[in-house]
C-alpha positions as CSV (number, residue, x, y, z in Angstrom):
1,M,25.0,-4.4,1.5
2,V,24.0,-3.7,-2.2
3,A,26.2,-6.4,-2.9
4,K,24.2,-8.7,-1.1
5,L,21.0,-7.3,-1.9
6,W,21.4,-7.7,-5.2
7,W,23.3,-11.3,-5.1
8,M,20.0,-12.7,-3.6
9,I,17.7,-10.6,-6.1
10,H,19.9,-12.2,-8.9
11,K,19.3,-15.3,-7.4
12,D,15.9,-15.1,-6.9
13,L,15.0,-14.1,-10.4
14,V,17.3,-16.8,-12.1
15,S,15.7,-19.1,-10.1
16,E,11.9,-18.1,-11.3
17,W,13.2,-17.8,-15.0
18,R,14.6,-21.1,-15.0
19,A,11.6,-22.8,-13.1
20,R,8.9,-20.7,-13.9
21,R,7.3,-21.6,-10.8
22,A,4.8,-19.0,-10.1
23,W,4.8,-16.1,-12.7
24,P,3.4,-18.1,-15.6
25,S,0.4,-19.4,-13.5
26,M,0.2,-15.6,-12.1
27,L,-0.3,-13.8,-15.2
28,L,-2.5,-17.1,-16.5
29,F,-4.7,-16.1,-13.4
30,G,-4.5,-12.6,-13.9
31,T,-5.7,-12.5,-17.8
32,V,-8.2,-14.7,-17.2
33,V,-9.6,-12.5,-13.9
34,A,-9.3,-9.2,-16.3
35,L,-11.0,-10.8,-19.2
36,T,-14.0,-11.9,-16.8
37,F,-14.1,-8.9,-15.7
38,G,-14.3,-7.2,-19.3
39,A,-17.3,-9.5,-19.9
40,Q,-19.5,-8.5,-16.9
41,I,-18.6,-4.8,-16.9
42,E,-20.0,-4.4,-20.6
43,P,-23.6,-4.2,-19.2
44,L,-23.0,-1.7,-16.5
45,S,-20.8,0.6,-18.9
46,Q,-21.9,4.1,-17.2
47,W,-19.9,3.1,-14.2
48,K,-17.0,1.8,-15.9
49,A,-14.8,4.7,-14.4
50,Q,-16.0,4.1,-10.9
51,I,-15.6,0.6,-10.4
52,S,-12.7,-0.2,-12.8
53,G,-10.1,0.9,-10.1
54,S,-11.3,-1.8,-7.6
55,L,-11.9,-4.3,-10.0
56,L,-8.4,-4.0,-11.1
57,W,-6.5,-3.8,-7.9
58,L,-8.6,-6.9,-6.6
59,A,-7.3,-9.1,-10.0
60,I,-3.6,-7.4,-8.9
61,F,-3.9,-8.6,-5.2
62,F,-5.2,-12.2,-6.0
63,A,-3.0,-13.0,-8.8
64,G,-0.1,-11.3,-7.1
65,M,-0.8,-13.9,-4.3
66,L,0.5,-16.8,-6.2
67,A,4.1,-15.7,-6.4
68,I,4.1,-14.1,-3.5
69,D,3.3,-17.2,-1.9
70,R,6.4,-18.9,-3.9
71,S,8.6,-16.3,-2.0
72,F,10.1,-18.5,0.6
73,A,8.5,-21.8,-0.6
74,A,11.8,-22.7,-2.2
75,E,14.0,-22.0,0.9
76,R,11.6,-24.3,3.0
77,E,11.4,-27.0,0.4
78,E,14.9,-27.0,-0.2
79,G,16.2,-26.4,2.9
80,S,18.4,-23.8,2.1
81,M,16.6,-21.1,4.4
82,D,18.6,-22.4,7.4
83,G,21.8,-22.4,5.2
84,L,21.0,-18.7,4.5
85,S,20.7,-18.0,8.4
86,L,24.9,-19.1,8.4
87,Y,25.3,-16.4,6.2
88,P,26.7,-12.8,7.5
89,I,23.4,-11.5,6.0
90,S,21.2,-9.4,8.1
91,S,17.0,-10.7,7.9
92,E,16.3,-6.9,6.8
93,A,18.5,-7.6,3.8
94,V,16.8,-10.6,3.4
95,F,13.2,-8.8,3.8
96,L,14.0,-6.1,1.2
97,A,15.5,-9.1,-1.3
98,K,12.4,-11.0,-0.8
99,L,10.1,-7.4,-1.0
100,A,12.1,-6.7,-4.5
101,V,11.8,-9.7,-6.2
102,N,8.2,-9.4,-5.4
103,A,7.4,-6.2,-6.6
104,I,9.0,-6.8,-9.5
105,A,6.7,-9.7,-10.4
106,L,3.9,-7.4,-9.2
107,G,5.1,-4.6,-12.0
108,A,5.0,-7.8,-15.1
109,L,1.3,-8.8,-13.7
110,Q,0.7,-4.8,-13.7
111,A,2.5,-4.3,-17.0
112,V,-0.3,-7.3,-18.3
113,L,-3.6,-6.2,-17.1
114,I,-3.6,-2.6,-17.0
115,P,-3.1,-2.3,-20.8
116,L,-6.0,-5.4,-20.9
117,F,-8.3,-3.4,-18.7
118,I,-7.5,-0.6,-21.0
119,V,-8.7,-2.3,-24.0
120,F,-11.4,-4.9,-22.7
121,C,-13.1,-2.7,-20.1
122,D,-12.2,-0.1,-21.8
123,A,-11.0,1.5,-18.2
124,P,-9.8,5.3,-18.3
125,L,-6.6,4.0,-17.1
126,A,-4.2,5.7,-19.3
127,A,-5.6,9.6,-19.2
128,H,-2.5,10.7,-16.6
129,P,0.2,7.9,-17.3
130,W,2.6,9.1,-15.1
131,A,0.7,9.6,-12.0
132,M,-1.0,6.1,-12.7
133,L,2.6,4.6,-12.6
134,L,3.2,6.3,-9.3
135,V,-0.2,4.6,-7.8
136,A,1.2,1.0,-9.3
137,M,4.5,1.5,-8.0
138,L,3.0,2.6,-5.2
139,G,0.2,-0.3,-4.4
140,N,3.3,-2.6,-5.5
141,L,5.3,-2.0,-2.3
142,G,2.2,-2.1,-0.1
143,I,0.5,-5.2,-1.3
144,A,4.3,-6.7,-1.9
145,S,5.6,-5.7,1.8
146,V,2.3,-7.5,3.3
147,G,2.4,-10.4,1.2
148,T,6.0,-10.8,2.1
149,L,5.8,-11.2,5.6
150,L,2.8,-13.4,5.8
151,S,4.4,-15.6,3.0
152,A,7.5,-16.1,5.1
153,L,5.0,-17.0,8.2
154,T,3.0,-19.3,6.3
155,S,5.4,-20.5,3.9
156,G,6.0,-23.9,5.9
157,T,2.4,-24.4,6.9
158,R,-0.4,-26.9,4.8
159,H,-2.5,-24.8,2.4
160,S,0.1,-22.2,2.6
161,G,-1.5,-20.2,-0.8
162,S,-5.0,-20.0,0.6
163,M,-3.9,-18.9,4.4
164,L,-1.5,-15.9,2.8
165,A,-4.5,-14.8,0.8
166,L,-6.9,-14.9,4.5
167,L,-4.3,-13.5,6.4
168,A,-2.7,-10.8,4.0
169,L,-6.2,-9.2,2.4
170,P,-7.6,-7.9,5.7
171,L,-3.8,-6.4,6.2
172,A,-4.0,-5.1,2.5
173,I,-7.5,-3.5,2.8
174,P,-6.0,0.1,3.6
175,V,-3.5,-0.3,0.3
176,L,-6.5,-1.6,-1.9
177,L,-8.6,1.0,-1.1
178,A,-6.8,4.0,-1.0
179,A,-4.8,2.6,-4.5
180,S,-8.5,1.9,-5.8
181,K,-10.0,5.1,-5.0
182,A,-6.4,6.8,-6.8
183,T,-6.9,5.1,-10.0
184,Q,-10.6,6.1,-9.8
185,C,-9.7,9.5,-9.4
186,L,-7.1,9.4,-12.2
187,G,-10.6,9.0,-14.8
188,G,-10.6,12.2,-14.6
189,A,-9.6,15.6,-16.6
190,Q,-7.5,16.7,-14.3
191,I,-5.7,15.2,-10.8
192,D,-8.0,17.2,-8.1
193,A,-6.8,17.7,-4.6
194,D,-8.6,14.1,-3.6
195,C,-6.6,12.4,-5.9
196,W,-3.4,13.8,-4.3
197,R,-4.6,13.0,-0.9
198,W,-5.4,9.1,-2.1
199,M,-1.9,9.1,-3.3
200,Q,-0.6,10.5,-0.1
201,L,-2.1,7.8,2.1
202,L,-1.1,5.0,0.1
203,G,2.5,6.4,-0.1
204,A,2.2,6.5,3.7
205,F,0.6,3.0,3.7
206,A,3.9,1.2,1.9
207,V,6.3,2.9,3.9
208,V,4.4,2.4,7.3
209,F,4.0,-1.8,5.8
210,S,7.5,-1.7,4.3
211,I,9.0,-0.6,7.9
212,A,7.1,-2.7,10.2
213,G,8.0,-5.9,7.7
214,M,12.0,-5.3,8.3
215,L,11.1,-5.6,11.9
216,L,9.1,-8.4,12.3
217,F,10.4,-10.3,9.5
218,D,13.1,-12.1,12.2
219,F,10.2,-13.3,14.1
220,A,8.1,-14.6,11.0
221,R,11.3,-16.3,9.8
222,E,11.8,-18.1,12.8
223,D,7.7,-19.3,13.1
């Protein structure tokens, strides 16, 4: 199982490194959004700590959808999904591999956006770096699990990119809300009980969506 997962993750990462089809546009879009938010948030300096978390996660979500949309596009376009189904690989392993690749893509996006928000938006995101890392990882998992499942469902349709964002946003609202609230709480001097509750809620959403994606992936891939 581990060897099969590593093979599929390695295949997708090498393919993206050679073709550069999704990650450059994702990073460019995220950077533009961060700079735009930074310019617009300047007159509202008294509310920076309150709104910077929400703006950060909205930027991560919409920019990340560009990469997640390509999760199954190559398999559909080149017909390799049918060939992949002939190998002795479970659908859960395929979902976990795609989930891992999308989570890595979102991690790379966060590695760019979080410093940009700190510099240009003066967002207090570095007050508790380890807690922020935990929130970023849990938010990654929640967004990637929802996006991976819906990407398998919409990859064979026209205008799959816009459809993916429209379908994923309502499902990802609990993740975005919990991640935004947790990020906002991390701007304080200490991590209080409310912040931990938002982080626990974010972790619960990430686990639930990941398990749901594994259970429903077979139906999404067949459709």
